[in-house]
N, C-alpha and C positions, 0 to 999 in steps of 0.2 A: 970195343974200340968205338969212339965217337966219330960219326960220319957227318960232315957238314952238308947242308942242303946245296945241291948243284944248281947251276943257272937254269937248266931245263926244268928241274923240280920247282924252282922259284917261280918260273913262268906258269907252270901248271897251277900252283897255289894262287898266284896273282890273278888267274883267269876266273877263280871262284867269285861269285857275286859278293861274298862276305869281304873279300880283300881287294876287289877291283878298284874301289874308289879311294884307297889309301894313297897318301902322298909317299914319295920315295923314302923320305926320312923315317916315317912311321913304319913303313913296311920293312925297312932295314932293321929297325928296332926289334920287330917281331922275329925276323930271320936270324938276328945276331946270336940269340941264345938257343935257336932251334937246331935239332939234329935229326938224322935219319937212322932208322933201324930196320933191318930185314928180319922178319919173324917166320918161323916154320908154321905149318898147319897146327891147329888146336892148341895154340898158346894163349893163356889168359893175359889180356892187356890191362884191363881195369877190373876192380872188384866192387860190386854193389856195397854201398855203405862207407867206402873209403873217400877221403877228401880229394878233390880235384887238384892235381899237380900240373897237368898238361892238357892243352887242346890237341887232339889227334887229327891228322890229315891223312886220309888213305890215298896213296898214290897208285898202288897196284895190289891185286889180290881181292879178297873179300873178308868182311868182318860181320860176325853175328852179335847183335845186342840181345841180351837175355836177362831174365830175372828169376829169382828163387823165393819160395815161401813154403815153410812147413813141409819140406821134402819134395815139393813140386817145382818144376822148372818150365818156363815158357819162353819161346822166341818172341822178341819184341819187334825186331827188324833185321834185315840183312842189307848191308851197305856195300856199294860198288864204288870204284874210283870215278871221279875224284870227289871226295866228300869229307866233311868234318864230323867229329863226335868228341865229347858231348858238350855243346856250347853253353847251355844253361848253367850247368855245374861249374864250368870254367869261369863265367862272368860273376857268378855269385860266390865263388870259392867255397862251394857247398859240397855235400857228400853226393856221390854218384847214386842215382836211383836205379841204375842198371849196370850189369857187368858186360864185358866185351871180350871176345876171343876171335882169333883168326880161323877161317874155314879152309884156307889154302895158304901157300906161301905168299906173304904180303909185305909190302914196303910202306912204311908209315913215318910221317914227319911228326915229331913231338915239339910243340911250341909251349914254353913255360907259361903257366896260367898267370903268373905275376906280370909277365910282359903283355899278355893280352889285356889284362885289367888296366895296366898303365896306359896303353894306347887307347883303350876305350875311354878313359878319363881325358886324354889329351885331344883326340881327334873326333870332332862332332860327326864327320862323314862316316867314320868307322862305327861310331855309336848308333847312327841311323841304320847302317848296314846290319849291325847286330840285332837291332829291334826288328828289322824286316825279316831276317833269318829266323828269329824266334817266332815271329808271327806266322811264317810259312810252316814251321814245325807244329805250332799250335793248331792251325787249320788241318794239317795232315792228321794230327791226333784225333781231332773231332771227327774227321771222315772215317778213320779206323774204328772209332767207338760206334759210330752210326752203322757201319758195316757189320760189326759184331752183334749189335743189339737189335737191328731191324731186319736182318736177313737170316734165312735158314743156312745151314752149313752147305747145302747143295748150291744155293745162290751165291754164297761167298766163293766157292770153288769156281763156279762158272765165270764170275766176274774176274777172278784172278787169271784164269786161262785166257780170257779175252784181252786183258791188259798185257800178259806175256806175249800173246800173238802180235799185238800192236808193236811191242818193243822189238819183235823179230821181223819187223817190216811187213806185217800182215801175211807172213808165210803160212802155208797150209800145215807145215810140219815144223816143230821147234822143240828145243830142249827145255825141260823144266827149270834148269839152272839152280836147283836147290834139292837137297836130300829130302825125301818124302816125309820123314818124321818131323823135319824142321818146317816144311811147308804146312803140315798138319797143325803144328803148334802155333805158327803165325796166323793161321785161319781159325784158331780156337776149336780145333778138332783133335780127336785121337787118331793115331795111324789107322786103326780099324775103320773108323768113320770115313777117313779119307778114301780108303780102298773101296768102301761101299758107295761113296759118292761118285767115284770114277765109273763104277759099274752103272750107276743110275743115269750117268750122262751119255751112255752109249746111244740111246734113242735120239739124242740131239747131235749125233755125228761126231762124238768125241771118242777117240781110241788112244790107248797108251801102251807103249812097249818099253819097259824099263823107265828111263827118264825122258823118253821121246813121246811127244804128244802130237796127235794128228786131229785136226778139226776139218771135217768134210765140208760143212756149210756153216759159216759163222753166224748167218742170220737166224738159223734154228737156235743156236746157243744164246744169241742176244735176246730172243723171245723169252727164254727162261730167265736170263740174268737181269734184264731191264737195267743196263748200266745208266748211271746218273752222274751229272757233273757236280752234284751236291754231295756225293759220296765217294766217287771214284776219281782219284787224282789223274788217272790216265785219260779221263774225258775232258780235263781242263786244258784249254789251249793257252 
């Protein structure tokens, strides 16, 4: 059953930087063909190599972007509401370079790629917003590459925990928010290396119990991690 986008969901989508500058007519064009679907956990949404049919907007839940090659799989990113994916393939009407699946029950708006392309051609403000969004994604990818290439696995984990702590309001104790094997994959580690890295962080005041992390003194961990606003997005204001 096709579920049309509600007024509340339209407001959520409208609040995204990508859509906030659209005039009402162009936004209505995008929403006219859009619809909402509820997905259970672990459902494949898009498949690497397929051509883009929709721009996806995550309203609730969480989505993993991942890639496969020669029997290996890696987590590229984990998305939280409210966010879009995958814009570059949508604009180019190109093949997806990543796959996507739900990690929990998720509510997603699907906007036809042909409508996104049409509004892109019509509305210069939307075109600028798309360029800005893609520039943000490009810079995030550069930061991720620098993180993977310039830091040890221990330093990557330390910086991830500092970023997660900041998102939790600088709480001394917080939830990882991600299955450990997916966290390991996103940090370019094996699950075994992740477990070893957590043990190596004990002298820096880090303790873990299941998915719960405790950081006794963030300054000790920062001394190891050396967070940088040229690598860590969480350092950028």
